[in-house]
C-alpha positions as CSV (number, residue, x, y, z in Angstrom):
1,M,-51.1,29.2,-39.3
2,K,-53.5,30.7,-38.0
3,I,-54.2,31.7,-34.5
4,N,-57.9,32.4,-33.8
5,S,-57.3,33.2,-29.8
6,T,-55.5,32.4,-27.3
7,A,-55.7,31.5,-23.2
8,L,-53.1,30.9,-20.2
9,S,-54.1,27.9,-18.2
10,L,-52.5,27.6,-15.0
11,T,-52.3,24.3,-12.7
12,V,-52.7,25.2,-9.0
13,Y,-53.7,22.9,-5.8
14,D,-56.9,25.4,-4.8
15,V,-58.7,26.5,-8.2
16,E,-61.2,28.8,-5.7
17,A,-58.6,30.6,-4.1
18,S,-57.0,32.1,-7.2
19,S,-60.4,32.3,-9.1
20,E,-61.4,34.5,-6.0
21,F,-57.9,36.4,-6.0
22,L,-58.3,37.4,-9.9
23,K,-62.3,38.4,-9.0
24,T,-61.8,40.5,-6.1
25,H,-58.5,42.4,-6.8
26,F,-58.6,42.1,-10.5
27,K,-61.9,42.3,-11.7
28,F,-61.8,39.2,-13.4
29,Q,-65.6,37.9,-14.3
30,E,-65.8,33.7,-13.8
31,K,-67.4,32.4,-17.1
32,W,-67.4,28.9,-16.4
33,S,-66.4,26.9,-13.7
34,A,-66.9,22.9,-12.1
35,D,-64.6,20.6,-9.7
36,G,-61.3,21.8,-10.2
37,F,-61.4,24.1,-13.0
38,A,-62.2,27.8,-13.6
39,Y,-62.2,29.9,-16.5
40,L,-62.5,33.7,-16.1
41,T,-62.3,36.9,-18.3
42,H,-61.7,40.5,-18.4
43,Q,-63.8,43.2,-19.8
44,G,-60.7,44.9,-20.7
45,F,-58.3,42.0,-21.5
46,N,-58.5,39.8,-24.3
47,M,-57.0,36.7,-23.1
48,P,-58.9,34.2,-20.8
49,I,-57.3,32.9,-17.7
50,I,-58.0,28.9,-16.5
51,F,-57.2,27.5,-13.2
52,L,-57.2,23.7,-13.5
53,E,-56.5,21.9,-10.0
54,S,-53.1,20.0,-10.2
55,G,-54.0,16.0,-10.0
56,K,-56.8,15.7,-12.3
57,D,-56.9,13.2,-15.0
58,V,-57.4,15.9,-17.4
59,L,-54.0,17.2,-17.2
60,P,-50.8,15.2,-19.1
61,E,-49.8,12.3,-16.8
62,A,-46.2,13.7,-17.3
63,I,-47.7,17.3,-15.8
64,R,-50.1,16.0,-13.9
65,N,-49.1,16.9,-10.2
66,D,-47.4,19.7,-10.9
67,T,-48.1,23.4,-10.1
68,V,-47.6,26.7,-11.8
69,S,-43.9,27.8,-10.9
70,G,-41.7,29.9,-12.4
71,V,-44.7,31.7,-14.7
72,I,-45.4,35.4,-14.1
73,V,-48.4,36.7,-15.6
74,A,-48.2,40.3,-16.3
75,F,-50.7,43.1,-16.8
76,V,-49.7,46.1,-18.4
77,V,-51.4,49.3,-16.9
78,D,-51.4,52.9,-17.2
79,E,-51.5,53.8,-13.2
80,L,-49.2,51.6,-11.7
81,E,-48.8,53.9,-8.4
82,V,-52.7,54.2,-8.3
83,E,-53.1,50.1,-8.3
84,Y,-50.1,49.8,-6.0
85,E,-51.9,52.0,-3.3
86,R,-55.0,50.4,-4.6
87,L,-53.8,46.7,-4.1
88,K,-51.8,47.5,-0.8
89,N,-55.1,48.9,0.8
90,E,-56.7,46.2,-0.2
91,G,-54.9,44.1,1.7
92,V,-52.7,42.4,-0.7
93,M,-49.2,41.4,0.0
94,I,-46.9,43.0,-2.1
95,T,-44.2,40.4,-3.0
96,E,-41.9,43.0,-4.9
97,P,-42.0,46.6,-4.9
98,I,-42.4,49.1,-7.4
99,R,-38.7,49.1,-9.1
100,E,-37.7,50.9,-12.4
101,D,-35.7,48.5,-14.5
102,P,-33.3,50.9,-16.9
103,W,-35.1,49.5,-20.3
104,G,-38.4,51.5,-19.4
105,E,-40.2,49.0,-17.4
106,R,-41.7,50.3,-14.2
107,L,-43.3,47.3,-12.3
108,F,-44.2,45.8,-8.8
109,Q,-45.6,42.2,-7.9
110,V,-48.4,40.4,-5.9
111,T,-48.7,36.7,-5.7
112,D,-51.7,34.7,-4.9
113,P,-52.5,32.3,-2.6
114,N,-51.2,29.6,-4.7
115,G,-48.0,30.9,-5.7
116,V,-48.9,32.7,-9.0
117,V,-47.1,35.6,-9.1
118,I,-48.9,38.8,-10.9
119,Q,-46.9,41.5,-12.3
120,L,-48.0,45.0,-13.0
121,V,-46.1,47.0,-15.6
122,Q,-46.5,50.1,-16.5
123,W,-44.0,51.3,-19.9
124,V,-42.0,54.8,-19.4
125,E,-39.0,56.2,-21.1
126,P,-35.5,54.0,-20.3
127,S,-33.2,55.5,-18.4
128,D,-30.3,53.8,-19.7
129,E,-28.8,55.4,-23.1
130,Q,-28.4,52.1,-24.5
131,Y,-31.8,50.9,-24.3
132,A,-33.4,54.6,-25.5
133,E,-31.4,54.6,-28.9
134,H,-32.4,50.9,-29.1
135,N,-35.9,51.8,-29.0
136,A,-35.8,55.1,-31.4
137,D,-34.4,52.7,-33.9
138,A,-37.2,50.0,-33.6
139,N,-40.1,52.9,-34.3
């Protein structure tokens, strides 16, 4: 199978609120929109994010009234602390403060008005020897 591209489609109650959140705080651009639909892209990010309004009949009946749950949208960045301070200064509620996991992942999380969790990640050297050895073997 040859996959030509991919997109992330998230079902939310308020499409405009999620769309505005990404445009305002993460520099996404809205390419297309219609009633209950928004298609966003980012200049440095090659995977569109689509928001669909819960309850729309274009959604499969089994999930038509569901909304995003248990999904984390992760953006890998170069300067985690800079992004943390920027978002905090813009009034975005930080829902998970900066932490570092032993396998070399530094991260923090914010949540959009519809409950979409956005995680900003920066990869660093693992602090746990077990993970450092595994990463060295993989290279």
